[in-house]
N, C-alpha and C positions, 0 to 999 in steps of 0.2 A: 570212869566216873567223870561227870561234867563239873568243872570248877569255874567260878567267876571271880576275878580279882578286880577290885576297884582301885584306881589311882586318882586320889582327890585333886591333885594339882591340875591334871589335864582333863579330868572328867571323862576318862576312858575306861573301858572294860576289856579284858582279854577273855574271850569266850572260847573254850576248848570243846570241840566236838570230835571225838576220836583222834585221828592224826592232825586234824585241822585246828589252828589257833587263829582266831579272827579278832583283830583289834577293833573294838567298837567305840567310836567317837560320837557322843550324843549330839553335838552340834552338827557334825557331818551327816548324821542320820536325818536331822531336821532339814538340812540343805538338800539332801537326796530326795526326801519326801516332797519338798517344794518343787524341785526340778521335775520329778515324776508327774506331779499335778499339772505343771505348765506344759509338759510334753503331751499329756492326755488332752488338755484343752486345745492345743494347737493341732493335735491329731484329729479331733472332732471338727475343728474349723476347716482343716485341709480336706476332709471327706465332704464337708458341706459345701465346698466351693465347686462342686460338680455342676452339670447342666441343670440339676434340680434345685440348686440354690437353697440348700437345707440349712437350718440353724443347728448349733451343737446339740440342742435338746432333741431335735428330730433325728439326728444321727444316733444318739444314745437310744432313742425309742426303737429305731430300726435294728440296731445291734442287739437289742434285748428281745427281738422277735416280733415287734409290733408294726412292721412295715408292710406295705402292699407288695404284690408280686413284682411290679415294675421297680419299686424302690429297692427291693431285695436284690434284683439283678444288677442295678446300678452300683449299689454299695458293696455287696459281697463279691461280685465278679469283676468289677472294674476299679472302684475307688479304695476298697479295703486293702488289697495287695500293695497299692502304691503307698498308702499311709503307713502300713506296717513295715514295708521295706525302708521307708525314710527313717523310722525309729530304729530299726535293727542296724542299718548301715551306719547311722550316726553313733549308736551305742558301740558297735564294733570298732569303728575308727577311734572314738574317744578312749576306749579301754586299751586299744593297741598303742596309742600314743602315750598313755600313762605308763604302761609296762616298759616301753623302750626308754622313756625319760628316766624312770627309776633305775633301770639296769645300767644305763650309761651315765647317770648322774649329770645329765645335760638337758636343758629345756628344749634344745634344738634337735635332739635325737628322736625323730619321729619317722614314720613310714615314708612321709613325703621327702624328708631331707636325706634319709639313708639309702634311697634308691629302691626300696622294697615296692613302693607303689608303682614306680616306673618299670620295674621288672615284671610285676603282675600285668601292667598295661601292655608291655611288649608281647607277653604270651597271649593275651586276649586279642591284640591287634593282628597277630599272625593268623589266628583262627578266623577273624572277621574278614581279613583281606585276601588270604590265600587258603582258606579252608576247603575250597573246592578244587584246588590244584595240588601243589607239592606238599602242602601242610594238611592234607586230608586225614592223615593218620592222627594228627593232633586234634583236628576237629571232631574225630570220632570219640575222643575222650571227653569232649565237652568244653565249653567256655570256662566254666568254673575250675576244672582240672588244669586247663592251660594257664590260667591266671595264677593258680596255686603253684604250679611248677615254676613259672617265671619268678614269682616272689621268693620261693625257696632257694632256687639257684642263685639269685641275687644275694640273699642272706648268707648263704654258704661262702660265696666269693668275698663278701664284705667281712665276714668273720675271719676268714683266712688272712686277708690283707691287713686286718686291724690287730690281730692277736700278737701280743708281745708279753708273755707271762701274765696275761690278763687283758682286759679291754681298756684301752686308753680313750677316755671320752672325747678328747680333742681330735685324736687320730681317727676315731670312729666317724665323726661328723665330716671331716675332710675327705675321707675315703667315700663316704656316702654321697657327698656333693659331686665328686668326680664320677662316680658310677651313675648318678642321676643324669648328668650331662651326656655321658656315653650312651645310655639307654634311650634318652630322648632323641639323640641323633639317629639311633637305630630305628626308632618308631617313624621318624620323619623320612628315612630312606625307604622303609616299607610302604609308606603312603604314596611316595612318588612312583612306585612300581605297581601299584594296584589299579584296578578298574575304578572309574569315577564314581559309580554307584556304591562300591564297597568303601571308597574313601569317604563319601558323605556319611555313611553309617558309622565308620570308625571315628570320624571327627566329632560327631554328635556324642558318641560314647565317651571319647577322651575328655570332653569338658566335664562330664559327670552329671547324670540325670537319672531320676527314678520314674519318669513318665513312661508309661507302657509296661510297667512291672506286672508280672503275673505271679500266681502262687508257686510256680516252679522256681522263681527267684527267691522266694521267701524261705522255703523249708531248709535248704542247705545252710543258710545263715543261722537259722534257729538251732540246728544241731551243733554247729561250731560254737555258738555262744554258750550253750549248755555246758559243753566240755570246758570251755575257757573259764567259766564261772567256777567250776570245780577246781581247776588248776590254781586259780587265784585264791580261792578259799584255803586250799592246802598250803599254799606258799605265802600267806599273808604275813606271818611273822618274819619269814626269811626275807621278804621284800623290804620290810622296814629295816632289817639289819644290813642288807646290802647297800641301802641308800647312805649308810654311814661310812662306807669304804670297805675295800677288800680285807684289810688287816683287822679292822674291828669286827666285821662279820665272821671272819675265820675264828677270831678269839671268842666269839659267842657260840661257836660250834656249828656254824652254817657251812654247808658244802657250796661254796660260792660259785664255782665253775659249773657244777651240775645244775644248780638252781637257775643261774643266769641262762644256761642253754635251754632249759625247759621253758622258762618264761619268754625268752626271745623267740623260740619256735612258736609259742602260743600267739605272740604278737604278730608274727609274720603271717600265720594262717588266718588270723582275724582280718588283717589288712588285705590279704590277697583275695579272700572270699568276698569281702565287702566290695573290693574293686571289680571283681567279676560280676557282681550283681548290679552295680550302679555306675561303674566307671570310677576314675580317680577323683573323687570329690575333694578339692584342694583345701588344705589348711585345717580341716576339722581335727585331725590327729595332733596337730601342733597347738591349736587354740583351746580346745575343750579341756585338756588337763590343767593348763595354766589358769584358766578362769575358775574351774572347779576347785583347784587348790586354794585360791584366794578366797572364794566364797566359804569354803569349809574351814578356813583358818588353819590349814594343815602345813606341815613341813615338806611333804612330798605329795605328788598327785595321787589321789585315791582312784583305783581302777573303776569302782562302781560309780562314784560321783562323776568321774570323767566321762564314763559311758553315758550317763544320763544327760550331762551337759552336751555331749556330742549329738545325742538324739534331739535335744531342744534346738541346737543349731541347724541340723539338717531339716527337721520338720518345719521349723520357723522359716528357713529359706524357701522351702517348697510352698508355704502359704504366701510368702511375698511374691514368688513367681506366678502363682495362680491368681491372686487377688489384687496385686498392686502393679507389678511390672508388666511389660509387654508379653502377650501370650506366646507360649512355646519356648520361653527362656529357661535354660537348664539351671538346676539348683547350684551346680558347681560354679556358675558365674557369681552368684551371691556370696558363697563362702570364700571364693578367691578374692572378691572385692573387700570383704571384711578382714580376711586373714592377712592380706598384704599390709594393711595399716597396723594390725596386731603384731606382725613380725618386726616391723620397724620399732614399735614400742618396746618389744621384748629385747631387741638388740641394744637399745639405749639403756635399758635396765641392767643388762649384763655388763655393759661397758662401765656403768656407774659403780657396780659392785666390784669390778676388777680394779678400778682406780682408787678405791677406799683402802 
């Protein structure tokens, strides 16, 4: 039986659908709807900045089946995969960052900082640079699988090195920073041993770019996101409890270790598949959850609003790259530029809270 409980003070509802208990925040829903609308407008603008110079209204007309044969080829075969991949990659990175930040109870605990992105990048760089020689067996599995394996192996190593009767948030970030540095050194070593043409391809990919995306890049991410949304829905209540601490969550009957493991695995897969599709687009996983949390007036980052914020960041960066900045500039340059200042601000905020 479906039950809905209203909590007047917070204007929230707990919606139960089978085993899933979803905390519904009315303000957060409004913020999410606004972010989704902004993302769609930017998506239409991004597609319209092609060689046809279409307006958003023209884009909507073509998407609804009113385009000419030439317009359909440009939009559906060329521009639509790029626009969709921008949205999906941003959503995946934003959701991944929210999940890791909630589990670790640390705003710095994201795929970028924990080495997961670097691990996925290392797996992909091996395929790009040595897929025709000694790493041909890995290339046969595909770039997505290689990135996923790299991210999963990094996550396992991080979990083992961090575990001490639970996950220590500070230790988690320190281990993650160390692993990131080591993996970046490994990537640099691989690039010094590769052919120059392969190095150029790898360097462009490492910066993070959605240009040249095809439908084959889109579908794996769609499948992963569907599964991730189900996992988040089922564990919505548990995530809220875990954010209060291990002792409190156990007192509320939450299997903390099992839930943390499932959610962390989901975050790793999201980040790794996103990296395999577009490269390690920097700081989206760090920035999107924190901005979304403040917009939604929430105590913890919401996975859905964080994903929508991530989609806005990536598709917005892509529009800037196409319409304002010099041609050919990857979207990862824009997010890195914005994220660097955001990280400084976040560190200042953390220091202020620690000194109070």
